[in-house]
C-alpha positions as CSV (number, residue, x, y, z in Angstrom):
1,M,-84.5,-148.8,124.9
2,R,-81.0,-150.3,125.4
3,P,-78.0,-148.0,125.0
4,T,-75.7,-149.2,122.2
5,A,-72.7,-146.9,122.5
6,D,-69.6,-147.9,124.3
7,R,-70.0,-147.0,127.9
8,G,-66.5,-146.7,129.2
9,F,-66.2,-144.4,132.2
10,S,-67.1,-141.1,130.6
11,G,-70.5,-141.2,132.3
12,R,-72.3,-140.7,129.0
13,V,-74.1,-143.0,126.6
14,N,-75.4,-141.6,123.3
15,G,-75.0,-138.1,124.7
16,R,-76.9,-138.8,127.9
17,A,-75.4,-138.7,131.4
18,A,-76.0,-142.5,131.7
19,Q,-74.7,-142.9,135.2
20,L,-77.1,-140.1,136.3
21,D,-79.9,-142.2,134.9
22,G,-78.5,-145.1,136.9
23,L,-78.5,-143.0,140.0
24,R,-82.1,-142.0,139.4
25,A,-83.0,-145.7,139.3
26,V,-81.1,-146.5,142.5
27,A,-82.7,-143.5,144.3
28,M,-86.2,-144.5,143.0
29,L,-85.8,-148.1,144.0
30,A,-84.8,-147.0,147.5
31,I,-87.8,-144.7,147.8
32,C,-90.1,-147.5,146.6
33,W,-88.7,-149.9,149.1
34,D,-89.1,-147.4,151.9
35,H,-92.8,-147.0,151.0
36,W,-93.5,-150.7,150.3
37,R,-91.6,-152.4,153.1
38,P,-93.8,-154.2,155.7
39,Q,-94.6,-151.9,158.7
40,S,-93.3,-154.5,161.1
41,W,-89.8,-154.4,159.4
42,T,-87.3,-152.0,161.0
43,R,-86.4,-149.0,159.0
44,M,-82.6,-149.1,158.9
45,F,-81.7,-146.1,156.8
46,P,-83.1,-142.5,156.3
47,F,-84.4,-143.2,152.8
48,E,-85.8,-139.7,152.4
49,V,-82.2,-138.6,151.4
50,F,-82.9,-140.1,148.0
51,L,-86.0,-137.8,147.6
52,F,-83.9,-134.8,148.5
53,F,-81.3,-136.0,146.0
54,F,-84.0,-135.7,143.3
55,L,-84.9,-132.2,144.4
56,V,-81.2,-131.1,144.2
57,M,-80.9,-132.8,140.8
58,T,-84.0,-131.0,139.6
59,G,-82.5,-127.6,140.6
60,Y,-79.3,-128.4,138.8
61,L,-80.8,-129.7,135.5
62,I,-83.6,-127.1,135.2
63,T,-81.3,-124.2,136.0
64,G,-78.6,-125.4,133.5
65,S,-81.2,-125.7,130.8
66,L,-82.6,-122.3,131.5
67,L,-79.2,-120.7,131.5
68,R,-78.3,-122.2,128.2
69,E,-81.6,-121.1,126.7
70,R,-81.0,-117.5,128.0
71,D,-77.5,-117.5,126.3
72,R,-79.0,-118.7,123.0
73,K,-81.9,-116.2,123.0
74,E,-79.9,-113.2,124.1
75,A,-77.4,-113.8,121.3
76,L,-80.2,-113.1,118.8
77,G,-80.5,-109.6,120.1
78,R,-84.3,-109.3,120.1
79,P,-87.1,-109.7,122.6
80,W,-87.5,-113.4,123.5
81,R,-88.8,-113.9,127.1
82,R,-92.6,-114.0,126.5
83,E,-92.3,-116.6,123.7
84,A,-89.7,-118.6,125.7
85,L,-92.0,-118.7,128.7
86,R,-94.8,-119.9,126.5
87,V,-92.7,-122.7,125.0
88,Y,-91.2,-123.7,128.3
89,Q,-94.6,-124.1,130.0
90,I,-96.1,-126.0,127.1
91,R,-93.2,-128.4,126.9
92,R,-93.1,-128.8,130.7
93,G,-96.8,-129.3,130.8
94,L,-96.8,-132.0,128.1
95,R,-93.9,-133.8,129.8
96,I,-95.1,-133.6,133.4
97,L,-98.7,-132.6,133.7
98,A,-100.2,-135.2,131.3
99,P,-98.9,-138.3,133.2
100,Y,-99.5,-136.5,136.5
101,Y,-103.2,-136.0,135.8
102,A,-103.4,-139.6,134.7
103,A,-102.0,-140.7,138.0
104,L,-104.4,-138.3,139.8
105,A,-107.4,-139.9,137.9
106,L,-106.3,-143.3,139.2
107,A,-105.9,-141.8,142.7
108,L,-109.4,-140.3,142.5
109,L,-110.7,-143.9,142.1
110,L,-108.6,-145.4,144.9
111,S,-107.9,-142.7,147.5
112,A,-110.5,-141.1,149.8
113,D,-108.2,-138.1,150.5
114,V,-108.1,-137.1,146.8
115,R,-111.9,-137.1,146.7
116,Q,-112.1,-134.9,149.8
117,A,-109.3,-132.5,148.8
118,L,-109.4,-132.7,145.0
119,G,-108.7,-129.0,144.4
120,W,-105.4,-129.2,146.4
121,Y,-104.2,-132.0,144.1
122,V,-105.5,-130.5,140.8
123,F,-103.7,-127.2,141.4
124,H,-100.5,-128.7,142.8
125,L,-101.0,-127.5,146.3
126,S,-101.2,-130.9,148.0
127,N,-98.0,-130.1,150.1
128,I,-99.9,-127.2,151.7
129,H,-102.9,-129.5,152.2
130,M,-100.7,-132.1,154.0
131,A,-98.9,-129.4,156.0
132,F,-102.2,-128.5,157.6
133,L,-103.5,-132.1,157.7
134,G,-100.4,-133.4,159.6
135,D,-100.9,-136.8,158.2
136,W,-99.7,-138.9,155.2
137,P,-102.8,-140.0,153.1
138,D,-102.7,-143.5,151.9
139,G,-101.5,-143.8,148.3
140,T,-101.0,-140.1,147.7
141,N,-98.5,-139.1,150.4
142,H,-95.8,-138.6,147.7
143,F,-97.9,-136.0,145.9
144,W,-96.5,-133.3,148.3
145,S,-93.1,-133.4,146.6
146,L,-94.7,-133.4,143.1
147,S,-96.6,-130.3,144.0
148,M,-93.4,-128.7,145.4
149,Q,-91.5,-129.4,142.2
150,Q,-94.3,-128.1,140.0
151,Q,-94.4,-124.8,142.0
152,F,-90.6,-124.6,141.4
153,Y,-91.0,-125.2,137.7
154,L,-93.5,-122.4,137.5
155,V,-91.5,-119.8,139.3
156,W,-87.9,-120.6,138.4
157,P,-87.8,-119.3,134.8
158,F,-88.7,-115.9,136.1
159,V,-85.7,-115.9,138.3
160,I,-83.2,-117.2,135.7
161,W,-84.5,-115.3,132.7
162,F,-85.6,-112.0,134.2
163,V,-83.1,-111.2,136.9
164,P,-80.1,-109.2,135.5
165,R,-77.0,-111.4,135.2
166,K,-75.0,-109.4,137.7
167,R,-77.7,-109.9,140.3
168,L,-78.4,-113.5,139.6
169,L,-75.9,-115.0,142.1
170,P,-77.1,-112.9,145.1
171,V,-80.8,-113.5,144.2
172,M,-80.2,-117.3,144.1
173,L,-78.2,-117.2,147.3
174,A,-81.1,-115.4,149.0
175,F,-83.6,-117.9,147.6
176,T,-81.4,-120.7,149.0
177,A,-81.2,-119.1,152.4
178,V,-84.9,-119.4,152.8
179,G,-84.7,-123.1,153.3
180,P,-82.6,-123.2,156.5
181,A,-84.4,-120.0,157.7
182,T,-87.7,-121.8,157.5
183,R,-86.3,-124.7,159.5
184,W,-84.9,-122.2,162.1
185,F,-88.4,-121.0,162.7
186,H,-89.9,-124.5,162.6
187,D,-91.3,-124.4,166.1
188,D,-93.0,-121.0,165.5
189,L,-94.5,-122.2,162.2
190,S,-95.8,-125.3,164.0
191,A,-98.2,-123.2,165.8
192,W,-99.7,-122.2,162.4
193,C,-99.6,-125.6,160.6
194,A,-98.8,-129.1,161.7
195,W,-95.9,-129.8,159.3
196,P,-93.9,-126.8,158.2
197,Q,-91.3,-129.0,156.7
198,V,-93.5,-129.9,153.7
199,L,-94.1,-126.3,152.8
200,T,-92.2,-125.2,149.6
201,P,-89.9,-122.6,151.3
202,A,-88.5,-125.4,153.5
203,A,-87.1,-127.0,150.3
204,F,-85.6,-123.8,148.7
205,D,-82.1,-124.8,149.6
206,Y,-82.4,-128.2,147.8
207,F,-83.5,-126.4,144.6
208,G,-81.3,-123.4,145.2
209,I,-78.1,-125.3,145.8
210,G,-78.7,-127.4,142.7
211,G,-79.3,-124.1,140.8
212,L,-76.1,-122.5,142.3
213,F,-74.2,-125.6,141.2
214,A,-75.5,-125.3,137.7
215,L,-74.6,-121.6,137.7
216,A,-71.1,-122.3,138.8
217,V,-70.7,-125.0,136.0
218,H,-72.2,-122.6,133.5
219,R,-69.6,-120.0,134.4
220,G,-66.8,-122.3,134.0
221,M,-66.3,-124.5,137.0
222,S,-65.1,-128.0,136.1
223,L,-67.2,-131.0,137.3
224,E,-63.8,-132.5,138.2
225,S,-62.8,-129.6,140.3
226,P,-60.9,-130.8,143.5
227,G,-62.5,-127.9,145.4
228,L,-65.9,-129.3,144.5
229,R,-64.9,-132.7,145.8
230,W,-63.6,-131.3,149.1
231,I,-66.7,-129.2,149.7
232,A,-69.0,-132.1,148.9
233,G,-67.0,-134.4,151.1
234,F,-67.0,-131.9,154.0
235,S,-70.7,-131.3,153.6
236,C,-71.4,-135.1,153.6
237,A,-69.4,-135.4,156.9
238,A,-71.2,-132.5,158.4
239,W,-74.6,-133.9,157.5
240,L,-73.7,-137.3,158.9
241,G,-72.5,-135.7,162.2
242,L,-75.6,-133.6,162.5
243,F,-77.9,-136.5,161.6
244,A,-76.2,-138.7,164.2
245,A,-76.5,-136.0,166.8
246,H,-80.1,-135.4,166.0
247,S,-80.9,-139.2,166.1
248,A,-79.3,-139.4,169.5
249,G,-81.4,-136.5,170.8
250,R,-78.4,-134.1,170.9
251,A,-79.3,-131.6,168.2
252,V,-76.5,-129.1,167.8
253,T,-78.0,-125.7,168.6
254,G,-77.6,-123.2,165.8
255,L,-76.5,-125.8,163.2
256,W,-79.4,-128.2,162.9
257,P,-81.3,-126.0,160.4
258,F,-78.4,-126.4,158.1
259,Q,-78.3,-130.2,158.3
260,Q,-80.3,-130.6,155.1
261,T,-78.3,-127.8,153.4
262,F,-75.2,-129.8,153.9
263,L,-76.9,-132.8,152.4
264,A,-77.9,-130.8,149.3
265,I,-74.3,-129.7,148.8
266,A,-73.1,-133.3,149.2
267,A,-75.7,-134.3,146.6
268,C,-74.1,-131.9,144.1
269,G,-70.8,-133.9,144.5
270,V,-72.7,-137.1,143.7
271,V,-74.3,-135.5,140.6
272,A,-70.9,-134.3,139.4
273,A,-69.3,-137.7,139.9
274,A,-72.1,-139.4,137.9
275,I,-71.8,-137.0,135.0
276,V,-68.0,-137.3,134.8
277,G,-68.3,-141.0,135.3
278,L,-67.6,-143.3,138.2
279,P,-64.9,-145.9,137.4
280,G,-64.9,-149.6,138.3
281,P,-67.9,-151.8,139.4
282,A,-70.0,-148.8,140.5
283,G,-69.8,-147.2,137.1
284,H,-70.6,-150.4,135.3
285,L,-73.5,-151.1,137.6
286,L,-75.1,-147.7,137.0
287,T,-75.0,-148.2,133.3
288,R,-76.7,-151.6,133.3
289,P,-79.7,-151.7,130.9
290,A,-82.2,-152.5,133.6
291,L,-81.2,-149.5,135.8
292,Q,-81.0,-147.3,132.7
293,R,-84.6,-148.2,131.8
294,I,-85.8,-147.5,135.3
295,G,-83.9,-144.3,135.5
296,Q,-85.3,-143.0,132.2
297,L,-88.9,-143.8,133.4
298,S,-88.3,-142.8,137.0
299,Y,-90.9,-140.0,136.9
300,G,-93.6,-142.5,136.0
301,V,-92.4,-144.9,138.7
302,Y,-92.6,-142.2,141.3
303,L,-96.1,-141.2,140.1
304,F,-97.5,-144.7,140.5
305,H,-95.5,-146.4,143.1
306,N,-97.7,-145.4,146.1
307,L,-100.9,-146.1,144.1
308,A,-99.8,-149.6,143.3
309,P,-100.4,-151.0,146.8
310,L,-103.9,-149.5,146.8
311,L,-104.7,-151.0,143.4
312,A,-103.2,-154.4,144.3
313,G,-105.2,-154.4,147.5
314,K,-108.4,-153.9,145.4
315,L,-107.5,-156.6,142.9
316,F,-105.9,-159.2,145.2
317,W,-107.6,-158.5,148.5
318,F,-107.2,-162.1,149.6
319,L,-103.4,-161.7,149.8
320,W,-103.9,-159.7,153.0
321,G,-105.9,-162.5,154.7
322,P,-104.7,-164.5,157.8
323,A,-103.3,-167.3,155.6
324,F,-100.8,-164.9,153.9
325,Q,-99.1,-163.5,157.0
326,S,-95.4,-164.6,156.8
327,V,-92.1,-163.2,155.7
328,F,-92.5,-164.9,152.3
329,W,-95.8,-163.3,151.7
330,D,-94.5,-159.9,152.9
331,L,-91.9,-160.1,150.2
332,F,-94.3,-161.4,147.6
333,R,-96.5,-158.4,148.2
334,V,-93.5,-156.1,147.6
335,V,-92.8,-157.9,144.3
336,L,-96.5,-157.5,143.4
337,F,-96.3,-153.8,144.2
338,A,-93.3,-153.5,141.9
339,A,-95.0,-155.4,139.1
340,V,-98.1,-153.2,139.3
341,T,-96.0,-150.0,139.4
342,W,-94.0,-151.1,136.4
343,L,-97.2,-151.9,134.4
344,L,-98.7,-148.6,135.2
345,T,-95.5,-146.8,134.3
346,L,-95.2,-148.6,131.0
347,A,-98.9,-147.8,130.2
348,S,-98.3,-144.2,130.9
349,W,-95.1,-144.1,128.8
350,H,-96.6,-145.9,125.8
351,W,-100.1,-144.3,125.8
352,I,-99.5,-140.9,127.2
353,E,-95.9,-139.7,127.3
354,T,-94.6,-141.2,124.0
355,P,-97.5,-139.9,121.8
356,L,-96.9,-136.4,123.3
357,Q,-93.2,-136.4,122.5
358,D,-94.0,-135.5,118.9
359,V,-96.2,-132.7,120.1
360,R,-93.4,-131.4,122.4
361,A,-91.0,-131.5,119.5
362,R,-93.1,-129.0,117.7
363,F,-92.4,-126.6,120.5
364,S,-88.7,-127.2,120.7
365,P,-86.7,-124.0,121.2
366,R,-85.1,-123.1,117.8
């Protein structure tokens, strides 16, 4: 699916925020590398920032979509929320749940943890399961963020569609504040569960700040606003400073719970820049066809990228023998993981997601 329109620097190709798709691809490749790299190789960068970028972008895109739908429905002057919720959940289910359960079926064959805790995965509660487990299960450790997002998708329409407009901003601010508050009480919560940081409230500021950004844009803020750039730049500097202090064992008392909040605000600046369009080599790179394709199928890549090593280990077990222990074979296995992931992603796209697009179209909001 190659874009054919002139790219320029507008950030859009055929009506899509093309550079945003490119950013999705870059973030997804970074996440994959972090999970695929040989354990003996030093981790040089906190690659989890790319996952947090996805959470912020989810908050921004979903909130913007829900706000526009609310405007359209309220303009009709008749009851609309019940039907809108039905359509939203059906469309979201066809887009997200069908490939998710396909990946879960594969995980059931490959992963012992899924067999032992199937209900947690089926009902999108695996982040709670892992919070109490205190461990990352092989092949399915990325399911915690999928569960967290699904919980957000379920709850957020009730916030955006049912809260009165004049109270929407304070409610969203309160929602966002839960994130740093959860981190503030991290040590207290650790007495209750092993990993409080993977419980959904700990991510409320990622989703909430993305949502607040969408609300500001919906109410007229320009994506090219100098104020937005300054706030995003300051937040990036604040995150870097707090991250460096934390890494050096000198966490700043009173500020460290807001470290990830600063990161989320900085991510909004990155999203805005990609939508407006980055000039120069960076803009051209993000609109390259290969990155565009990966970005458009990034959900499938994320679903299968951690299952690929398990499947490759079953099919090509001999590649982990004593004769295949060198830098070359380490890299070869990474390439193999990438190939298996892409094949699984394409299979999901062609046999599950594409056929369901026509079904989703029948439930498009009118």
